[in-house]
C-alpha positions in Angstrom: -4.0 22.6 36.0 -3.2 20.9 32.7 -0.6 22.4 30.5 0.1 21.8 26.8 3.6 20.8 26.0 4.3 23.1 22.8 7.2 21.7 20.8 7.5 24.8 18.7 7.7 27.3 21.7 10.4 25.0 23.3 12.3 25.0 20.0 12.2 28.8 19.9 13.4 29.2 23.4 16.3 26.9 23.1 17.3 28.4 19.7 17.4 31.9 21.2 19.7 30.7 23.9 21.9 28.9 21.3 22.3 32.2 19.2 23.9 34.1 22.3 26.2 31.1 23.2 27.2 30.6 19.5 28.1 34.3 19.5 30.2 34.0 22.5 32.2 31.0 21.1 32.6 32.8 17.8 34.0 35.8 19.6 36.4 33.8 21.6 37.9 32.0 18.6 35.7 30.3 16.1 32.1 29.2 15.6 31.1 25.5 16.0 31.5 23.5 12.9 29.3 21.0 11.3 30.0 18.7 8.4 27.3 16.6 6.6 28.2 13.8 4.3 25.5 13.2 1.7 26.2 10.1 -0.7 24.3 10.3 -4.0 21.0 12.2 -4.7 18.2 10.6 -2.5 15.4 13.1 -2.4 14.5 12.5 1.3 18.2 12.7 2.4 18.6 16.0 0.4 15.6 17.6 2.3 16.8 16.5 5.6 20.3 17.8 5.0 19.3 21.0 3.5 17.2 21.7 6.7 20.1 21.0 9.0 22.5 23.2 6.9 19.9 26.0 6.7 19.3 26.0 10.5 23.0 25.9 11.2 23.6 29.1 9.0 20.7 30.9 10.6 22.3 30.3 14.0 25.8 31.4 13.0 27.3 27.8 13.0 29.8 27.0 10.2 28.6 24.1 8.1 29.7 22.3 4.8 28.2 19.6 2.9 30.2 16.9 1.2 28.5 15.1 -1.7 30.4 12.0 -3.0 28.7 10.3 -5.8 26.5 7.2 -5.4 29.2 4.9 -6.7 31.6 5.8 -3.8 33.3 2.7 -2.2 33.5 1.9 1.4 37.2 2.8 1.5 36.7 6.1 -0.2 34.1 7.0 2.2 36.1 5.9 5.2 38.9 8.3 4.0 36.3 11.2 4.0 35.4 10.5 7.5 38.9 10.2 8.9 39.6 13.5 7.3 36.7 15.2 9.2 37.8 13.5 12.4 41.2 15.1 12.1 40.0 18.6 11.4 39.9 20.9 14.5 37.3 23.3 12.8 34.7 20.5 12.6 32.9 19.7 16.0 30.2 17.5 14.5 29.9 15.0 11.8 26.6 13.7 10.2 26.7 10.8 7.8 23.3 10.7 6.0 21.6 7.3 5.9 20.8 5.2 4.1 24.1 4.7 2.3 24.4 2.8 -1.2 24.2 -0.9 -1.1 27.9 -1.3 -2.1 29.0 0.7 1.2 29.4 -1.0 4.4 27.4 1.2 6.6 28.5 -0.4 9.9 32.2 0.4 9.3 31.3 3.9 8.3 29.4 4.7 11.5 32.1 3.1 13.5 34.7 5.3 11.9 33.0 8.5 13.1 34.8 10.0 16.2 32.4 9.4 19.1 32.8 13.1 20.3 31.7 14.2 16.9 28.9 11.8 16.5 26.0 13.9 15.8 23.4 11.2 15.1 24.5 9.3 18.3 24.8 5.9 16.3 28.3 5.1 17.5 28.1 2.1 20.0 30.0 4.2 22.7 27.2 6.9 22.5 24.5 4.3 22.5 25.8 2.8 25.5 26.1 6.2 27.3 22.5 6.9 26.3 21.3 3.5 27.9 23.4 3.9 31.0 22.4 7.7 31.4 26.0 8.7 31.2 27.4 12.0 29.6 27.8 12.0 25.9 26.1 13.2 22.5 22.5 12.4 22.3 20.9 11.7 18.8 17.9 13.6 17.6 15.5 10.8 18.7 15.6 10.7 22.6 16.7 14.3 23.3 13.6 16.3 22.1 11.4 14.6 24.8 13.5 15.4 27.7 14.0 18.9 26.3 10.3 19.6 26.3 9.8 18.5 29.9 12.9 20.3 31.1 12.0 23.6 29.4 8.5 23.6 30.3 9.4 23.0 33.9 11.8 26.0 33.8 14.8 23.7 34.5 16.6 24.7 31.3 20.0 25.5 32.8 20.3 22.4 35.2 18.7 19.8 33.1 19.2 20.6 29.4 22.6 22.3 29.1 24.8 20.5 31.7 26.0 18.2 29.0 26.1 20.8 26.2 29.0 23.1 27.4 31.2 22.4 24.4 30.8 23.6 20.8 30.4 19.9 19.7 27.2 19.6 22.0 25.7 22.7 20.6 26.1 21.2 16.9 24.3 18.2 18.1 21.6 20.2 19.8 20.9 22.1 16.6 20.5 19.0 14.5 18.0 17.4 17.0 15.9 20.7 17.4 14.3 20.1 13.9 12.4 17.2 15.5 10.6 19.4 18.1 7.8 20.9 16.0 6.0 17.7 15.6 7.0 16.1 19.0 5.1 12.7 19.1 1.8 14.4 18.5 -1.3 12.5 16.9 -1.6 12.1 13.1 -2.5 9.6 10.5 -0.9 7.8 7.6 -2.9 6.5 4.7 -1.1 4.1 2.4 -2.0 3.3 -1.1 -0.3 1.4 -4.0 -1.0 1.1 -7.6 -0.3 -2.6 -7.8 -2.4 -4.7 -5.2 -1.1 -7.8 -7.2 2.2 -8.0 -8.8 4.5 -10.6 -10.3 7.1 -12.1 -8.0 10.1 -12.0 -10.4 12.6 -10.1 -8.4 12.5 -7.2 -10.9 9.0 -5.7 -10.6 8.9 -2.2 -8.8 5.8 -1.4 -6.9 5.2 2.3 -5.9 3.8 2.8 -2.2 2.5 6.2 -1.4 1.9 7.5 2.1 -0.2 10.5 2.7 0.5 11.8 6.3 -1.5 14.5 8.1 -1.3 15.9 11.6 -3.8 15.7 14.4 -6.1 18.5 12.7 -6.1 16.8 9.4 -3.3 19.1 7.8 -0.4 17.8 5.7 2.6 17.5 8.0 5.5 19.9 7.4 8.0 19.2 4.7 10.9 16.9 5.6 8.9 14.7 8.1 10.6 11.4 7.9 8.5 8.3 7.1 10.0 4.8 7.6 8.8 2.1 5.2 9.1 -1.7 6.3 8.0 -4.9 4.5 8.4 -8.6 5.4 8.6 -9.6 1.7 10.7 -7.9 -1.0 12.9 -4.9 -0.4 12.5 -1.1 -0.4 15.1 0.7 -2.3 15.0 3.5 0.0 13.2 2.7 3.3 13.4 6.2 4.7 11.7 8.9 2.8 11.0 12.7 3.7 7.6 14.1 3.0 6.9 17.0 0.6 3.4 18.5 1.0 2.3 15.7 3.1 3.4 12.8 0.6 6.1 10.3 0.8 6.8 7.6 -1.9 8.9 4.6 -1.7 9.7 1.8 -4.3 9.2 -1.7 -3.2 11.2 -4.4 -5.4 9.3 -7.6 -5.7 10.7 -10.9 -4.2 11.6 -13.9 -6.2 9.0 -16.1 -4.8 5.3 -15.8 -4.3 3.6 -14.6 -1.1 1.9 -11.6 0.6 4.1 -8.7 1.5 2.8 -6.9 4.6 3.9 -3.2 4.2 4.1 -0.8 7.1 4.8 2.9 7.0 5.4 4.9 10.2 6.3 8.4 11.3 7.7 7.6 14.7 8.9 9.3 16.7 7.8 12.4 15.1 4.1 11.5 14.7 2.1 8.8 16.8 1.2 7.4 13.5 1.4 4.3 11.3 -0.5 2.3 8.6 -0.3 -1.0 6.9 -1.4 -2.6 3.5 -0.9 -5.9 1.9 0.5 -6.5 -1.6 0.2 -9.9 -3.3 3.0 -11.3 -5.2 2.1 -14.2 -7.6 4.3 -16.8 -9.3 3.3 -16.4 -13.0 1.5 -14.1 -15.4 -1.5 -16.1 -15.7 -2.2 -15.8 -12.1 -1.5 -12.1 -12.4 -3.8 -11.6 -15.2 -6.7 -13.8 -13.3 -6.4 -11.4 -10.4 -7.7 -8.6 -12.4 -10.8 -10.7 -13.6 -14.3 -10.3 -12.0 -17.4 -12.5 -11.6 -20.7 -10.7 -12.2 -23.9 -12.0 -10.7 -27.3 -10.4 -11.4 -30.6 -11.6 -9.8 -33.6 -9.2 -9.8 -35.7 -11.2 -7.2 -33.0 -12.7 -4.7 -29.3 -12.4 -4.2 -27.6 -12.7 -0.8 -24.0 -12.8 0.3 -22.6 -14.2 3.5 -19.6 -12.5 4.9 -18.6 -15.7 6.8 -18.9 -18.1 4.0 -17.7 -15.5 1.4 -20.7 -17.1 -0.8 -23.3 -15.6 -3.0 -26.6 -17.2 -3.3 -29.1 -16.1 -6.0 -32.5 -17.3 -7.3 -35.4 -16.2 -9.5 -38.2 -17.3 -11.6 -37.2 -19.3 -14.7 -33.8 -18.6 -15.4 -33.4 -15.1 -14.1 -30.1 -15.4 -12.5 -27.1 -14.4 -14.5 -23.5 -15.3 -13.9 -20.6 -13.9 -16.2 -16.9 -14.4 -16.1 -14.7 -13.8 -19.1 -16.4 -15.7 -21.9 -18.5 -17.8 -19.6 -22.1 -17.1 -19.1 -24.5 -19.0 -17.0 -28.3 -18.5 -16.7 -30.0 -20.4 -14.0 -32.9 -20.6 -11.6 -30.7 -21.0 -8.6 -27.0 -20.4 -8.0 -24.4 -20.3 -5.6 -20.9 -18.9 -6.1 -18.1 -19.3 -3.6 -16.0 -16.1 -4.4 -12.4 -17.0 -3.3 -12.7 -20.6 -4.9 -14.4 -19.5 -8.1 -16.9 -22.2 -7.7 -20.3 -22.0 -9.1 -23.2 -24.5 -8.2 -26.3 -24.1 -10.3 -29.7 -25.7 -10.9 -31.7 -25.5 -14.2 -29.0 -23.8 -15.9 -27.7 -23.0 -19.4 -24.0 -22.8 -19.8 -22.2 -20.9 -22.5 -18.5 -21.0 -23.0 -17.5 -19.0 -26.0 -19.8 -20.3 -28.8 -20.6 -23.5 -27.1 -23.8 -24.0 -25.2 -25.5 -26.7 -23.1 -28.4 -27.0 -20.7 -27.8 -28.7 -17.3 -30.2 -30.0 -14.7 -27.5 -29.5 -12.0 -24.1 -27.7 -12.6 -20.8 -27.5 -10.9 -17.9 -25.4 -12.4 -14.6 -23.8 -11.4 -14.6 -20.6 -13.4 -11.0 -19.8 -13.4 -9.9 -23.4 -14.6 -12.9 -23.9 -16.7 -13.5 -27.3 -15.4 -16.5 -28.9 -13.8 -19.3 -31.5 -14.0 -23.1 -31.3 -14.8 -26.0 -33.5 -15.0 -27.8 -33.3 -18.5 -29.6 -35.0 -21.4 -27.1 -35.7 -24.2 -26.7 -37.9 -27.2 -24.8 -41.1 -26.8 -24.0 -43.9 -29.0 -25.7 -47.0 -27.9 -25.0 -50.5 -29.3 -27.7 -52.2 -31.3 -27.7 -55.9 -32.6 -29.0 -56.5 -36.1 -29.9 -59.9 -37.4 -30.4 -61.1 -41.0 -29.8 -64.9 -41.1 -27.4 -66.1 -41.7 -25.6 -62.7 -40.7 -25.6 -60.9 -37.4 -23.9 -57.6 -36.9 -23.7 -54.7 -34.2 -24.1 -51.1 -35.1 -24.2 -47.8 -33.1 -27.4 -45.8 -32.7 -27.7 -42.2 -31.4 -30.0 -42.1 -28.2 -30.7 -39.5 -25.8 -29.7 -40.4 -22.1 -29.6 -38.6 -18.8 -26.1 -38.5 -17.4 -23.2 -36.6 -16.1 -20.9 -34.7 -18.5 -17.5 -33.4 -17.8 -16.7 -29.8 -18.7 -13.0 -29.3 -19.7 -11.9 -26.2 -21.1 -14.4 -25.5 -24.1 -15.6 -29.2 -24.5 -18.5 -31.3 -23.0 -17.5 -35.0 -22.7 -19.4 -38.0 -21.2 -18.2 -38.6 -17.6 -18.2 -42.3 -16.5 -16.6 -42.0 -13.1 -18.5 -41.8 -9.9 -19.6 -38.4 -8.9 -19.4 -37.5 -5.2 -22.9 -36.8 -3.6 -21.7 -33.4 -2.3 -20.7 -32.2 -5.6 -23.8 -30.2 -6.3 -24.9 -29.6 -2.7 -25.6 -25.9 -1.8 -24.2 -24.2 1.4 -26.5 -23.3 4.1 -26.4 -19.4 4.4 -29.1 -19.1 6.9 -26.8 -19.4 10.0 -24.6 -16.4 8.9 -24.5 -13.4 11.2 -24.1 -10.8 8.5 -25.9 -11.0 5.2 -25.8 -8.5 2.3 -28.8 -8.5 0.1 -28.6 -6.9 -3.4 -29.9 -7.0 -6.9 -26.4 -7.4 -8.4 -22.8 -8.2 -7.3 -19.5 -7.7 -8.9 -16.7 -9.7 -7.3 -13.0 -9.5 -7.7 -12.1 -12.6 -5.8 -8.5 -11.5 -4.6 -9.8 -7.8 -3.7 -13.4 -6.8 -3.3 -17.1 -7.3 -3.9 -19.3 -4.5 -5.1 -23.1 -4.6 -4.6 -25.9 -2.6 -6.2 -28.9 -1.6 -4.3 -27.7 -3.2 -0.9 -29.5 -4.0 2.3 -27.1 -4.9 5.3 -28.6 -7.4 7.6 -27.0 -8.3 11.0 -28.6 -11.0 13.1 -31.6 -11.0 10.8 -32.3 -7.2 11.3 -31.7 -4.8 8.7 -29.2 -2.2 9.7 -28.5 -0.1 6.6 -29.8 0.4 3.0 -27.4 1.9 0.5 -27.6 2.2 -3.4 -24.1 0.9 -3.8 -21.7 -0.9 -1.4 -18.4 -2.4 -1.4 -16.6 -4.9 0.8 -13.4 -6.6 1.1 -13.3 -10.2 -0.7 -10.7 -11.5 1.7 -12.3 -10.9 5.0 -14.9 -13.1 6.6 -15.5 -10.7 9.5 -19.2 -10.6 10.4 -19.0 -6.9 11.2 -19.0 -4.9 7.9 -20.3 -1.4 9.1 -17.0 -0.6 10.9 -15.4 0.1 7.6 -17.3 3.6 7.4 -18.3 4.0 11.1 -15.9 3.9 13.9 -16.7 4.6 17.7 -13.9 5.2 20.1 -14.2 6.1 23.7 -14.6 9.8 23.1 -15.4 10.5 19.4 -17.2 9.1 16.4 -15.4 8.8 13.2 -17.0 8.5 9.7 -15.4 7.2 6.6 -18.3 6.9 4.3 -18.0 6.2 0.4 -21.0 7.4 -1.4 -20.9 5.5 -4.8 -21.8 7.5 -7.9 -21.4 4.4 -10.2 -20.3 0.8 -9.4 -20.0 -1.5 -12.6 -17.5 -3.9 -13.9 -14.6 -2.0 -15.1 -15.5 1.4 -13.5 -16.1 2.6 -10.0 -16.6 6.3 -9.0 -17.5 7.7 -5.6 -17.4 10.6 -3.1 -15.7 9.7 0.2 -16.6 11.7 3.2 -14.2 11.6 6.3 -14.6 13.3 9.7 -13.7 12.5 13.2 -10.9 10.7 14.8 -10.1 7.5 13.0 -8.0 4.6 14.3 -7.0 2.3 11.5 -4.7 -0.4 10.7 -1.5 0.5 12.6 -1.9 3.4 15.1 -2.6 7.1 14.8 -5.4 9.5 14.9 -6.4 12.5 13.0 -9.4 15.0 13.2 -10.8 17.3 10.6 -13.2 16.8 7.6 -12.4 15.9 4.0 -14.4 15.1 0.9 -12.6 13.1 -1.8 -13.6 12.1 -5.3 -12.4 8.7 -6.5 -12.6 7.2 -9.9 -11.1 3.8 -10.7 -11.2 1.9 -14.0 -10.2 -1.6 -15.0 -10.0 -3.5 -18.3 -8.9 -6.8 -17.3 -5.2 -7.6 -18.1 -5.1 -4.9 -20.8 -5.3 -1.6 -18.4 -6.3 -0.3 -15.3 -5.9 3.0 -13.5 -7.5 5.7 -11.3 -8.1 9.2 -10.5 -8.3 10.9 -7.0 -9.1 14.5 -6.1 -8.5 14.8 -2.4 -9.7 17.5 0.0 -12.5 19.0 -2.2 -13.6 22.4 -0.7 -10.2 22.5 1.3 -7.3 24.9 0.7 -4.9 21.9 0.5 -6.8 20.0 -2.2 -4.7 17.6 -4.4 -4.9 15.4 -7.3 -3.5 12.0 -8.2 -3.6 10.1 -11.4 -2.4 6.7 -12.4 -2.6 4.4 -15.3 -1.1 1.0 -16.2 -1.4 -0.9 -19.6 -0.2 -3.9 -21.5 1.3 -3.0 -24.7 1.7 -6.4 -25.9 2.3 -9.9 -24.6 5.8 -9.1 -23.4 5.7 -5.2 -22.8 3.9 -3.5 -20.0 4.1 0.2 -18.9 2.6 2.3 -16.0 2.6 5.9 -15.0 1.4 7.9 -12.0 1.5 11.6 -11.1 0.5 13.3 -7.8 -0.1 17.0 -7.0 -0.3 16.9 -3.2 -1.9 20.2 -1.9 -1.7 21.4 -5.7 1.8 23.1 -4.5 4.2 20.2 -5.8 4.2 17.4 -8.2 5.6 14.0 -8.2 5.6 11.5 -11.1 6.8 7.9 -11.8 7.0 6.1 -15.1 8.1 2.5 -15.7 8.3 0.4 -18.7 9.3 -3.5 -18.9 9.9 -5.8 -21.7 10.6 -9.6 -21.4 13.2 -10.6 -24.1 14.5 -14.2 -24.8 16.5 -15.0 -21.9 16.3 -11.6 -20.0 14.2 -8.8 -19.0 14.8 -5.1 -19.4 13.1 -2.5 -17.5 13.4 1.4 -17.2 12.0 3.6 -14.4 12.0 7.4 -14.2 10.8 9.4 -11.1 10.7 13.2 -10.5 9.5 15.6 -8.1 9.4 19.3 -7.9 7.7 22.1 -6.0 5.2 24.4 -7.9 5.2 27.2 -5.1 7.0 27.9 -2.1 10.5 26.6 -1.4 12.1 25.5 -4.7 12.9 21.8 -5.0 13.4 19.6 -7.8 14.6 16.0 -8.1 15.1 13.4 -10.7 16.0 9.7 -10.7 16.4 7.2 -13.5 16.9 3.4 -13.2 17.6 0.9 -15.8 18.0 -2.9 -15.2 18.7 -5.9 -17.4 18.1 -9.1 -15.6 18.9 -12.6 -16.8 16.3 -15.2 -16.5 17.1 -17.8 -13.7 
């Protein structure tokens, strides 16, 4: 008969036994003693340490917390650890990680007496763990064996053989906090305010993780989330959740590239998630990443997911393409989205106040350069004779030829044009096509469709009024973004768009079932979210999310960023997870001649339940390379 392994029940049984044993130790001389060293005021570390100290006090263990400042040196911290090693009333030492950058963490961990090493980080204890020899076990491996041991009723022979001393009891109490969420299923959802940022080594990108358990509830406060990246650096990679939310700050790298960010809750939860953040080398690329291409065609508009190309046609010049101050009206158009390439026939091109008609057109929108065949006026030499005089003059004549488009100018082009320059791609062989009346493409992010029909292998599989797809994927399967079938359950993540237009998107998102996304993890339950996103090009962008509508743990998130002038930008975001706490971050940055100055402030506080408040401020002045 199957039996559920209940981590909470196991915790309670062990704690009951610990209380009686601690009472006996206290009656025989003194209670076990725990010392916790917390450097600085990291919010996640404060929650973790506070829980350990509280649990110790509830059980009758003597505990004390040492809080050296964030500016402490390695030598000063080593002196504190050596002092605790020498104290007979302290049986366990916990040095909370991470330590500030100026501290040599390896030296500090090696300095802890192995017999008092609560975390089990000392090489001697790690070796004992690997070889299954007696010694302190850290909070990671012990809960798993504890659950199986207690469940099989072998508590005394398997669990406490190596915990006969007061030091072992201290270590046991510390690890017990991991038992309630013992490697159960859950899910992590990652989001960031900046999908594209400047690779200047200074910019701070806020990454937010929303963590839920197997039933879709927010995980308990203090659940540790680990953030990792292969580009840039997190200031504090280990963060504890408050009302299911954990937030980390990623410092931009000094060179362009794509950062692959991962957040995981191992070993507490079997869950992780990933997202990508693009870092660009200059501000012009940063601004262009926020621009969009709008394509309107009432009669025919088709998008190939494999070729990432839109084709549109209509009677007369019904097709319209718009990008910044560029407008194209044509009878037939193809737009290669990632390349910003437009090919058109029977087209009128407008750039600002300039206008010209083309029989065939090729244009790179983002660099405003291209070629076109058209009739234009040219100076043709003409010989005049009036004996005894002969002279040559220029005469204006219309001619059919090729013109070069460069910036805002149209100039005659005398070089040879490659035959393929104006040739359209063949979309008919694509497996998946999306038909629509209008498309709005953000080439580095997404493409939005109005009145969309999804076709796979020539068959229409879905018709939706509004639809959105990633612009950076060429997968032929598009329905898996909102319908996911596993071996035992169907999951839905369906966005119902209320509005979808350049600069503004609003939708209701319905989620239910077990969802396996990027990374690993699973969660059940039903959620209805409202999302509103706005974008005003390089001037401002932001969003509003109301999550968990009709649920008791609903929450609100608001974020906005804007460019104050050519040298100054600012951003702010605030979240109210489960409407029981508040987290806010604000940042302002200004480029001066020769250096950059930026200021960041973040705060968090609970609005109900256990009182908690944290504030952090950062100011940086960076000299230009």
